[in-house]
Backbone as CSV, one residue per row, in Angstrom:
resi,resn,N_x,N_y,N_z,CA_x,CA_y,CA_z,C_x,C_y,C_z
1,MET,-30.772,45.420,-59.336,-30.589,44.667,-58.114,-29.122,44.243,-58.029
2,GLU,-28.539,44.472,-56.878,-27.134,44.128,-56.699,-26.969,42.626,-56.451
3,GLU,-25.767,42.151,-56.723,-25.474,40.729,-56.525,-25.382,40.423,-55.036
4,ILE,-25.958,39.309,-54.641,-25.911,38.908,-53.239,-25.086,37.637,-53.102
5,GLN,-24.518,37.452,-51.910,-23.708,36.276,-51.633,-24.553,35.234,-50.910
6,ILE,-24.535,34.015,-51.423,-25.270,32.908,-50.823,-24.244,31.939,-50.224
7,ASP,-24.433,31.582,-48.959,-23.549,30.645,-48.275,-24.089,29.224,-48.472
8,TRP,-23.506,28.489,-49.413,-24.010,27.161,-49.761,-23.779,26.137,-48.652
9,LEU,-22.745,26.324,-47.864,-22.527,25.408,-46.736,-23.657,25.563,-45.717
10,ALA,-24.033,26.796,-45.422,-25.140,27.038,-44.490,-26.440,26.468,-45.047
11,ILE,-26.641,26.578,-46.348,-27.842,26.016,-46.973,-27.848,24.498,-46.821
12,PHE,-26.703,23.865,-47.052,-26.614,22.409,-46.914,-26.898,21.977,-45.475
13,ILE,-26.282,22.664,-44.508,-26.497,22.327,-43.101,-27.966,22.530,-42.722
14,ALA,-28.557,23.635,-43.163,-29.970,23.908,-42.876,-30.877,22.848,-43.505
15,THR,-30.522,22.392,-44.704,-31.298,21.350,-45.374,-31.273,20.056,-44.566
16,VAL,-30.103,19.671,-44.127,-29.970,18.441,-43.330,-30.731,18.567,-42.013
17,LEU,-30.614,19.716,-41.352,-31.308,19.908,-40.080,-32.822,19.891,-40.252
18,TYR,-33.326,20.435,-41.344,-34.759,20.385,-41.640,-35.240,18.934,-41.680
19,MET,-34.475,18.095,-42.339,-34.854,16.690,-42.466,-34.741,15.960,-41.126
20,VAL,-33.699,16.260,-40.356,-33.526,15.630,-39.045,-34.662,16.033,-38.106
21,ILE,-35.002,17.313,-38.106,-36.111,17.785,-37.274,-37.398,17.059,-37.648
22,GLY,-37.661,16.928,-38.936,-38.864,16.225,-39.384,-38.874,14.765,-38.948
23,MET,-37.732,14.102,-39.053,-37.655,12.694,-38.646,-37.918,12.537,-37.148
24,ILE,-37.377,13.453,-36.362,-37.587,13.377,-34.912,-39.015,13.767,-34.558
25,TRP,-39.518,14.844,-35.133,-40.851,15.371,-34.824,-41.934,14.328,-35.102
26,TYR,-41.811,13.645,-36.237,-42.828,12.672,-36.634,-42.471,11.243,-36.234
27,SER,-41.466,11.087,-35.358,-41.075,9.750,-34.909,-42.106,9.197,-33.927
28,LYS,-41.984,7.922,-33.642,-42.935,7.282,-32.716,-42.747,7.781,-31.286
29,HIS,-41.655,8.476,-31.017,-41.390,8.974,-29.678,-41.908,10.388,-29.444
30,VAL,-42.273,11.083,-30.504,-42.743,12.459,-30.344,-44.192,12.544,-30.826
31,PHE,-44.438,12.999,-32.056,-45.808,13.175,-32.527,-46.251,12.150,-33.569
32,GLY,-45.398,11.203,-33.922,-45.719,10.240,-34.970,-47.032,9.498,-34.787
33,PRO,-47.253,8.862,-33.638,-48.513,8.114,-33.462,-49.753,9.004,-33.549
34,LEU,-49.713,10.166,-32.910,-50.863,11.067,-32.967,-51.055,11.608,-34.380
35,TRP,-49.965,11.956,-35.047,-50.038,12.444,-36.425,-50.664,11.393,-37.336
36,MET,-50.235,10.127,-37.177,-50.787,9.058,-38.006,-52.270,8.869,-37.732
37,LYS,-52.663,8.920,-36.471,-54.076,8.762,-36.114,-54.913,9.884,-36.724
38,LEU,-54.467,11.130,-36.543,-55.221,12.277,-37.056,-55.225,12.323,-38.582
39,SER,-54.167,11.798,-39.208,-54.073,11.782,-40.670,-54.800,10.598,-41.284
40,GLY,-55.183,9.632,-40.460,-55.839,8.436,-40.973,-54.880,7.471,-41.645
41,ILE,-53.614,7.508,-41.245,-52.601,6.643,-41.842,-52.412,5.424,-40.953
42,LYS,-52.498,4.260,-41.538,-52.255,3.018,-40.809,-50.752,2.755,-40.778
43,ASP,-50.285,2.133,-39.695,-48.855,1.849,-39.551,-48.347,0.999,-40.710
44,SER,-49.183,0.106,-41.219,-48.761,-0.756,-42.322,-48.636,0.008,-43.634
45,ASN,-49.305,1.161,-43.739,-49.245,1.972,-44.965,-48.099,2.973,-44.950
46,ARG,-47.452,3.132,-43.803,-46.413,4.149,-43.655,-45.056,3.542,-43.974
47,LYS,-44.699,3.601,-45.227,-43.410,3.094,-45.663,-42.647,4.228,-46.327
48,GLU,-41.502,4.548,-45.743,-40.660,5.553,-46.374,-39.809,4.879,-47.433
49,SER,-39.750,5.487,-48.564,-38.899,4.970,-49.624,-37.758,5.963,-49.854
50,LYS,-36.830,5.560,-50.668,-35.731,6.460,-51.002,-36.265,7.715,-51.694
51,MET,-37.324,7.570,-52.470,-37.883,8.732,-53.170,-38.515,9.722,-52.193
52,HIS,-39.116,9.238,-51.103,-39.649,10.150,-50.097,-38.528,11.009,-49.516
53,ILE,-37.408,10.379,-49.255,-36.267,11.101,-48.695,-35.716,12.090,-49.712
54,VAL,-35.642,11.682,-50.967,-35.157,12.580,-52.021,-36.073,13.797,-52.153
55,TRP,-37.370,13.573,-52.205,-38.322,14.685,-52.337,-38.275,15.597,-51.118
56,SER,-38.195,14.998,-49.934,-38.099,15.798,-48.721,-36.827,16.639,-48.730
57,GLY,-35.737,16.051,-49.176,-34.484,16.790,-49.278,-34.562,17.937,-50.271
58,LEU,-35.242,17.693,-51.383,-35.403,18.744,-52.384,-36.249,19.901,-51.834
59,VAL,-37.326,19.565,-51.142,-38.168,20.593,-50.518,-37.344,21.400,-49.514
60,ALA,-36.586,20.704,-48.678,-35.754,21.375,-47.675,-34.720,22.277,-48.334
61,LEU,-34.126,21.821,-49.423,-33.130,22.611,-50.139,-33.735,23.893,-50.703
62,VAL,-34.918,23.797,-51.269,-35.588,24.984,-51.820,-35.904,25.980,-50.704
63,ILE,-36.431,25.473,-49.588,-36.738,26.360,-48.465,-35.462,27.031,-47.962
64,ALA,-34.408,26.242,-47.768,-33.146,26.792,-47.263,-32.581,27.836,-48.228
65,TYR,-32.649,27.560,-49.524,-32.131,28.515,-50.503,-32.876,29.846,-50.415
66,PHE,-34.197,29.784,-50.372,-34.956,31.032,-50.360,-34.830,31.767,-49.030
67,LEU,-34.690,31.039,-47.923,-34.393,31.717,-46.669,-33.046,32.436,-46.775
68,ALA,-32.059,31.766,-47.356,-30.741,32.381,-47.543,-30.834,33.592,-48.474
69,PHE,-31.602,33.468,-49.535,-31.780,34.575,-50.487,-32.390,35.788,-49.790
70,PHE,-33.496,35.568,-49.060,-34.150,36.681,-48.371,-33.233,37.307,-47.321
71,GLN,-32.529,36.450,-46.581,-31.646,36.966,-45.547,-30.476,37.754,-46.147
72,ALA,-29.931,37.264,-47.236,-28.838,37.986,-47.889,-29.335,39.326,-48.418
73,TYR,-30.500,39.322,-48.999,-31.066,40.564,-49.537,-31.358,41.568,-48.419
74,LEU,-31.779,41.050,-47.252,-32.079,41.921,-46.114,-30.836,42.299,-45.306
75,GLY,-29.711,41.665,-45.605,-28.474,41.964,-44.890,-28.411,41.353,-43.497
76,VAL,-29.057,40.212,-43.310,-29.066,39.535,-42.010,-27.677,38.972,-41.721
77,THR,-27.179,39.238,-40.504,-25.846,38.747,-40.137,-25.806,38.121,-38.747
78,THR,-26.959,37.974,-38.098,-26.975,37.381,-36.760,-27.962,36.222,-36.711
79,VAL,-27.735,35.345,-35.741,-28.621,34.193,-35.548,-30.034,34.657,-35.216
80,SER,-30.150,35.614,-34.311,-31.493,36.062,-33.901,-32.245,36.726,-35.051
81,ASP,-31.559,37.508,-35.859,-32.225,38.113,-37.021,-32.619,37.039,-38.034
82,GLY,-31.750,36.034,-38.206,-32.081,34.930,-39.104,-33.296,34.160,-38.625
83,MET,-33.369,33.944,-37.314,-34.536,33.261,-36.749,-35.798,34.105,-36.923
84,PHE,-35.657,35.423,-36.803,-36.802,36.312,-36.997,-37.308,36.231,-38.436
85,VAL,-36.397,36.219,-39.392,-36.804,36.070,-40.797,-37.495,34.721,-40.998
86,GLY,-36.923,33.652,-40.415,-37.559,32.333,-40.499,-38.957,32.350,-39.917
87,PHE,-39.122,33.013,-38.763,-40.438,33.123,-38.139,-41.414,33.876,-39.037
88,CYS,-40.961,34.999,-39.600,-41.834,35.803,-40.462,-42.260,35.032,-41.704
89,VAL,-41.331,34.294,-42.308,-41.673,33.485,-43.488,-42.663,32.399,-43.093
90,TRP,-42.436,31.758,-41.944,-43.358,30.725,-41.450,-44.748,31.319,-41.232
91,LEU,-44.818,32.434,-40.513,-46.110,33.042,-40.207,-46.810,33.559,-41.463
92,GLY,-46.054,34.187,-42.340,-46.656,34.799,-43.523,-47.039,33.831,-44.619
93,PHE,-46.340,32.700,-44.717,-46.589,31.786,-45.827,-47.062,30.397,-45.391
94,VAL,-46.400,29.808,-44.416,-46.756,28.443,-44.013,-48.101,28.420,-43.293
95,VAL,-48.221,29.225,-42.235,-49.458,29.221,-41.450,-50.647,29.623,-42.307
96,THR,-50.471,30.663,-43.084,-51.601,31.174,-43.868,-52.050,30.206,-44.961
97,THR,-51.136,29.416,-45.503,-51.555,28.452,-46.531,-52.082,27.168,-45.906
98,GLN,-51.490,26.724,-44.784,-51.944,25.474,-44.178,-53.263,25.627,-43.424
99,ILE,-53.597,26.818,-42.966,-54.863,27.003,-42.244,-56.064,26.774,-43.166
100,SER,-55.847,26.926,-44.458,-56.935,26.666,-45.411,-57.425,25.231,-45.320
101,SER,-56.531,24.302,-45.007,-56.934,22.903,-44.864,-57.845,22.710,-43.661
102,VAL,-57.682,23.533,-42.647,-58.558,23.471,-41.473,-59.902,24.102,-41.816
103,ILE,-59.841,25.252,-42.468,-61.069,25.989,-42.776,-61.920,25.263,-43.811
104,TRP,-61.316,24.868,-44.924,-62.074,24.312,-46.032,-62.021,22.786,-46.113
105,GLY,-60.919,22.200,-45.695,-60.755,20.755,-45.822,-61.106,19.976,-44.574
106,LYS,-61.548,20.671,-43.538,-61.949,20.031,-42.281,-60.816,19.246,-41.623
107,MET,-59.568,19.674,-41.831,-58.437,19.043,-41.149,-58.571,19.323,-39.661
108,PRO,-58.329,18.318,-38.832,-58.373,18.581,-37.389,-57.357,19.655,-37.001
109,PHE,-57.766,20.565,-36.133,-56.886,21.660,-35.732,-55.628,21.128,-35.056
110,GLN,-55.754,20.035,-34.326,-54.591,19.443,-33.669,-53.556,18.974,-34.700
111,LEU,-54.022,18.447,-35.833,-53.116,18.043,-36.910,-52.431,19.269,-37.516
112,PHE,-53.171,20.343,-37.679,-52.604,21.601,-38.147,-51.486,22.063,-37.210
113,LEU,-51.727,21.976,-35.898,-50.717,22.393,-34.926,-49.468,21.525,-35.000
114,ILE,-49.640,20.216,-35.174,-48.488,19.320,-35.291,-47.667,19.670,-36.529
115,ASN,-48.350,19.809,-37.659,-47.642,20.088,-38.918,-46.983,21.460,-38.923
116,THR,-47.699,22.473,-38.492,-47.111,23.813,-38.514,-46.073,23.988,-37.408
117,GLY,-46.224,23.240,-36.316,-45.213,23.268,-35.265,-43.877,22.743,-35.765
118,ALA,-43.934,21.663,-36.534,-42.710,21.109,-37.122,-42.059,22.128,-38.044
119,LYS,-42.869,22.795,-38.828,-42.326,23.803,-39.742,-41.777,25.001,-38.973
120,LEU,-42.446,25.405,-37.898,-41.944,26.530,-37.112,-40.553,26.222,-36.571
121,LEU,-40.398,25.078,-35.938,-39.091,24.710,-35.406,-38.053,24.645,-36.524
122,SER,-38.422,24.053,-37.643,-37.498,23.938,-38.777,-37.090,25.302,-39.314
123,PHE,-38.040,26.197,-39.484,-37.743,27.516,-40.037,-36.911,28.349,-39.072
124,LEU,-37.155,28.201,-37.758,-36.348,28.921,-36.784,-34.899,28.437,-36.810
125,VAL,-34.724,27.116,-36.820,-33.370,26.552,-36.847,-32.682,26.909,-38.163
126,MET,-33.366,26.711,-39.278,-32.771,27.023,-40.576,-32.412,28.512,-40.659
127,GLY,-33.331,29.357,-40.235,-33.072,30.795,-40.278,-31.874,31.181,-39.430
128,GLY,-31.768,30.570,-38.236,-30.629,30.851,-37.368,-29.316,30.402,-37.952
129,ILE,-29.288,29.203,-38.519,-28.062,28.661,-39.124,-27.637,29.534,-40.304
130,ILE,-28.578,29.881,-41.145,-28.254,30.666,-42.335,-27.856,32.096,-41.949
131,GLY,-28.497,32.630,-40.908,-28.196,34.000,-40.481,-26.867,34.156,-39.760
132,ALA,-26.350,33.043,-39.247,-25.103,33.121,-38.448,-23.914,33.557,-39.273
């Protein structure tokens, strides 16, 4: 296997954007109240700590790195191709693993749509940034 070049600045930017998208998506102005209701989370129980942010950042970094790895290996050099790779990874891995919670765990389908929708937007943006 030949050596591939990873753009660490693009990974950092994609990581930050993943977290920003999540904060906006689950905010009280977008899907936060409905997400909390469907998840059974009380407003008094929803406390973000520094560790939540650290873990979320680590998750975002891993996703961004592997999107960059796949894109570099595939020779992606455009935003649209990067977004396509992000979409394919989302469809092939995120949707297929999260649907199990609907099938077996009785998760409300609307909650599945909220969660996977956030990931779709994140993967499209991350893929585009990394592919650029």
